[in-house]
N, C-alpha and C positions, 0 to 999 in steps of 0.2 A: 420405697422401703420405709425412710423417716416419716413422711407425709403419713404413710397409711397407719403407721403406730401412732402418731399423734393424733389422728382422727378418732383411732380406738380409744385411747386413753382419754381424750377430750369427751368422748361420747360415756365412757365408763364413770367419769367423774362428774358430768353434767347431769346423767339420768338420776343418780341419788341425790344430788341437789335439788333438782326439780321435785323428786318425788317429796323430799323434807318441806319444801315450799308449800306444796300442796297440803301436807298433814298439818302444816302450821296454819295455812289459810282456814282449813277445815276447822281446827280447834277455835281459832279466833272468831270465825263464824259462828260455831256454838256458843262461846262465851258474848259474843254480841246480841245473839238471840235469847239468852239468860237474861242480860242486862235490859234488853228491850220489853221482855215480859215483867221483869220487875218494875219498870218504868210505868207500864200500862197497870199492874197493880195497884203502884202507888197512886196514880191518877183517879182509878177507881175507888179507893179508900178517899181520897180528899173532896171527890165531887159531892157526896152527902155533907161534909161539914162546909163546902162554900155554898150549898143550900141554907144550912143551919145559920149562916153569916146574915141573911137577909132577915130584918127584924120588923120592918114595916113598910107600906106602900109609900110612895112618895106624893107630893102633894097633888100632883095631877097625874094621868095615865101616862105622860109623856116624861115626868120626873125619874131620876133613879131612885130606887127604893133605898130605904133606910138601912145601911149595912154595918157590921162591925165584924170584920174579919176573924175567924177563928185563929187560934194560934199556931195551930199546925199549918193552915193555910197561908198565914202570914210569915211564918219560917221558911216555908217552901219558895215563897216568891222571892224572899230577901237571899235567900241562899243562891238563887237563879237571877240575880238582878239583871236586866237585858236580855235574858234568854228565856222568859216566862211571864206569863200574864193572865187575865182571865175576862171574861165578858158576860154581861148579863143582858139578855134580850126578852121582849115579851112573847107571848105565847105564838104571835104571828112572825116572829124573828126580828122586830124591830130593836135597833141599839137602844138600850136604856143606860148602859153605863161600863166602867171597866176599859179595856183596850179595843179601840175600834179596828186595829190593824188585823184582829182574828176573823178571818172570814167566816161568815154565817152559814151553819149547817143546820136545817131544821130535821129534827130526828122524828121519826115515825113512830116510835114505841116511847115508853117511859123507861126502858133499859139504857144504860149508858153504851154509847157507841164511840168507836175511836175512829179517828182518820189523821192523815198527815197533811201538812201544807208547806209551803216554803215562803218565807218573807225576808229579803234583804240577804240572800245567800244562806240564810239559816233554815234547816228543816226541823219543823214541830211537829211533835204528837200532841195532839188534841183530843179530849173526851169533852162528849158533848151529852147532856140529859134534859129532858124535860121533868120538871118536879113542881109539886105544890108547897109554896111558901108562905109566909106571913104576908106577902105582899100578893098573893095569888099565884097563878099558874105562869111559872118563867121558864125560860130557856138559859141554862147555864153552860158554860164552856172554860175549861182551865187546858191552858198550853205550856208544854215543856220543851224549849229548844235543846236539850242536851241529848238529841236523839242517839242513842247507841251504836245504830247502825251506820250512821253518818259519821261517826267515831272512828267506827270499824274500816270503812274505806280509808280513812286517814292513815289507820295503824297498819294496814295492808301495805301501803305505799312505802311508809317510812320505816316500818319495823320488819316487814317481810321481803318484798320485791327489792328494795333498795340494798339492804346487806346482801342479799343472795346474788343481786346483779355484780355488786363489787367483788363478792367471792368468786363467782365465776370468771370475771376477767383476770383475778390476781391466780386464781386456777390455771387458766390459760397460759398466762405469762410463765407460771412456774414449770407446767409441763412442757412448754416449748423449751426451757431453759433444761430441764432434767432430762428430756429426751435426746437433746442434741447431745449432752454429754454422756449419757448411757449409752447412746448408739456409736459412739466414736469408735470402740474398738470393733464393734460390728461392720460399720463402714470401711474400715481400715482392712478387716479381712475381706470384705466383697471387692476391694480395689485390688488387693494381693491375688485373688483367683483372677481377677480380669487381665492383671498384666502377665500371667503366666503364659508361657509358650505352649501350644498345643500338645507339644512332645513332653513336656514338665509334668510328670504325673506324682512327683514326690509327696510324701505325706505332709500334713500340714502339722505344725506344732500345737497340740491341745492348749498346753500350759500358757500360751500366748494369747488365749480368748478367754472370755468371762465364762464362768461355771455354767451359766444357763444355756450357753451356745456350744459347750464342749460336746453334747450328743450330736449335734448337727456336724460338728467337725469330724466326730469318729464316724459319723455315716459318709461324709464325703470321703473319709482315708478310705474307709471299705470299697468305694464306689472307685475311687483313683487306682486302688490295688487289683481290683477286677478287671477294668479298662486296661491296666497296664499288664496283668496278665495275657489278655486277649492278645494285646498286641505284640507281646512277646512271643505268643505262641504262633501268631500269624508270620512273624518273621523268622522264627525258627522253621515253620512249615515251608516257606518261601526259601529259604537256603538249603533246607534237606532235599524239597523237590528238584532245585536247580542242580544240585551236587548229584542226585542220584540219577535224574533223567540224562545227565551229560553223558556218561559212560554208553549207554544202549543206545542213545540217539548219534553219537559218534560213530560206534562201530556200525549201525546200520547205515549211516550217510557215507562211510568209507567204503562199504561193501557195494554200495548201489553206485557210487562214483567209479569205482574200480569197473563194475560191469560196464556202465556207460562208456567208459574209455575204451573197452575191450570191443564194444559193439560198434564204435565208431571207427575203430581201425580200418585201413584199406582192406586187409586181408579178410576181414570177417564180413564185409559185404553189408553194413549197418544190421547184421543178424547176429545173434548170441545164443549159444546152447549152454544151458545149466544143468549140472548134474543133481541126481536127486538128494544127495547129500548137503549141496548148497542150498536147495530149496528149504530142505528141512530146518539148517541152521537159520535160515532167514526166518522161516515161520516161528522157530524158537525164540530169536530175538525179539521179533514182533509181539508175540505173546507175552515174553516178560515185560516188554515195555508197557504194553496195554494193562497188564496186572499191576505193574508198579503205579502207572497213573490212577488206577482204581483205588488201589490201597492208599495212595496219598490223599485222594478225594475223601475216602471214608475216614482216615484219620484226622482231616480237618473237620468233618461234620461230627466226629464223636468228641470233639474237644469239651471236656468236663466243663470249663469256665463258661462256654458258650450255652450248653444245655441246663445250666443252673436254673433258668427261669422259664423252660419250656413245660407246657402242660404234659402231664403222665396219664397212661391209661392202664387198663387192668390187663395183663399179658397171660394166656394161657402157655404154660412151659410145655406141656404135655403135646400140644398141637405145634407147638414151634417145632418140638424135636423130630416130630414125625415128618414135618415139610421140609427140615434141613436134610433129615436123612434121605428123602427121595431124591434131592438135588445132587447128593454124593453118590449115589449108589452104583452108578455105571463107571465112575472113577474108581471105587472100590472094587468092584466086580473085575475091571480090567487088570487089576494086580493081585487078583484071588484073595483079596482081604474081607474077612469076615466082619462087615458093618452092622451091628446089631443095637438094639434099643432095651433100656430096662427103666421104663417110666412110669410114674404114678401122678395122679392129678395134684398140680401146684400152679398157683397163680401169685404173681408180683404186678406191683405198680412201677410202671416204667415206659420205656419207649420202645415199641415192638420191633421197629426196623432196626434199631441199634444192637437188641439182644439177638436177632436174625444175623447180622453182620458179625457178632461177637462168636456166636456159636458156630456159623460158618467159617469163619477163620480158623478156630480150634479144630473142626473136623477135618478141614482142608490140609492143615499141618500135619494131623495124626494120619491122613491117609497119605500124604506125601512122603513122610518120613519113615513108615512103618514097612518093613521087609515085606515082600509077596508072601502070602499065606498067612500074615498076621491077623491081628484081631482089634478091632477097634469098638469101642462101646459107648453110646450116648445115654447119660442117665439125668434124671431129675426126679424132686418128689419134695415132701415136707421133711423136716429134720424131728427128732423126738420131742422137742419142745413145742413143735406147732407153730412157733412164734416167728421160724425162718424156714426159708426153703432153699434147695441147693440146685445147681445146674452143672454137670460135668462132662468131661470127655477123656476117656482113659484109654490109652493103647498100649501094646507090648514091644513097641520099637526100641530104638537105642537109649532113648532117655535124655535126661540133660544132668551133668553134674551138679551136686548141691552148691558147689561153689558158684555154678554159672546162674542158678535160678533167678538170681536178683537181675542181673546183667541182660539176659534174654528179653526181658520187659522194656528195655530201652529201644528206641529207635534205630534201625538200620544195623543192629548188632546180631551177630551170627556167631554161634560157638564154632570156635577154630576145629577145622577138620570136617564140618559137615557137609554132607554131599548134597546134591540137587541144585536149583538155580532159584532159591528164595531170595526175599530181599530184605528180609528181617523185620518185617513190619507187621506180620500175623498177630503176635503174642502182644505188641506194643499197641495196636488197634484194640485188643480184647481188654487190656489193662485201661486204657482211656476210657472205654465203653463201661466198665466196671466202676471207675472212678466217678463218673457221671450218674450212675445209680447209687451212688453211697456205699458200694461194695468193695471188696478187694479180692483180686485174684491170687490163688495160691497155687504152687506147682509143686509137687512132691512124687518120688518115684513109687510105681505101682509094680506089684508082683505079677508075673506072667501065669499062664494057665498051668506051667509045670514048675510054679514056685521059684524060678531063677530070678536073680536080680536083674533089674532093668524096667523099661517101660516108664510112662509118664502119665500122671494123672492132673488135670488142671480142673480146678474147682472154683466155682462162684457161688457164694452164699449171700442170700439177700434176705430182707424182712418181709413176712408175709403181709398183704393187705388185711386191714381189718374188716 
């Protein structure tokens, strides 16, 4: 982590420095180009004055002509003593006078021509021109060793590259020192998390971390809370399952053991005759155990903390109600219960299999606790605002006292005096599924067909999908 941040900071610092260096080199190059252009223009102006400095031919064709340097040319040579010179050659390029170290270049036209030469490590800019003088046609050359481009190369090294190199090295040392100190709280946080036990999901104190890291700490605390909720839910589920399954399984085992001992008795001759009541009791116990196991599994799968990140789909509540009605129609008919539908088209975003489990538990409870000849109605549809839809089951059974409405949503809780062989999980499962969909399950008394008090209406209100 530390080296990664160091690399990023170095890159972010070095990139602007490199950009500034390139910009500086560009402007220096432009300045050097302007200086070189001015140098060429000065040599161009001095070339005619050097021609005017030739006053007469020499005594012989090989002698230097009689010359008197013009003041501007003389000042130019004095100002650049050791780095300037001139050469006079005849029309064929033979040296007549001046500085012999200036290499001869024979011009092809009478226009001034420029070239560069190097002598003793110095780069010279030279103008050469073929002109007619008082001594006849001569080739005159004037050299200037103060080459701006050569100075530019030196300035790039001294003024740009070297300072930037020193600045980069200083920045690297400063970044390394700064990052080491700045990351100390973050590294301490990393070590504290690494030293934690897998069971330690307590929140990290955000005040002990830098302000820039507090959003990360808050996210970690939320993750710890979710994981802790899931772990707590699993522990609670295992404890509840073990507690609730122990009684029916112990009863089944005791009954089977008693029958096995009776069958092994000498008088029984390894045969056992069971009455219909005992077989029905065994079937009832087996069904209750199987139902309890299925409900415990459904409760575990419907855990809201585990379903938070699962993808949702559009669910047609009308189709869902019709399919659940078909599954419970036989049980309702066996008790003479009028199981009906009052549905309108409505859709929600959610988990279809969970909503099916919710509605199935509500209808199963309603059919189970409604007296023979009663009525159970499944409803769904949009609310008046059309921003929400509802799903409800209403029956005219004994209902639930208002004081018990909150408690019946707890796991394994049954209203005292309630008949039947329920496990107290149906409404708990429905409530867990409601919370997984961001909704709330409400229980209220419902008037029966003869307007007598009683009955129960369980309603789920959810947002309508956009």
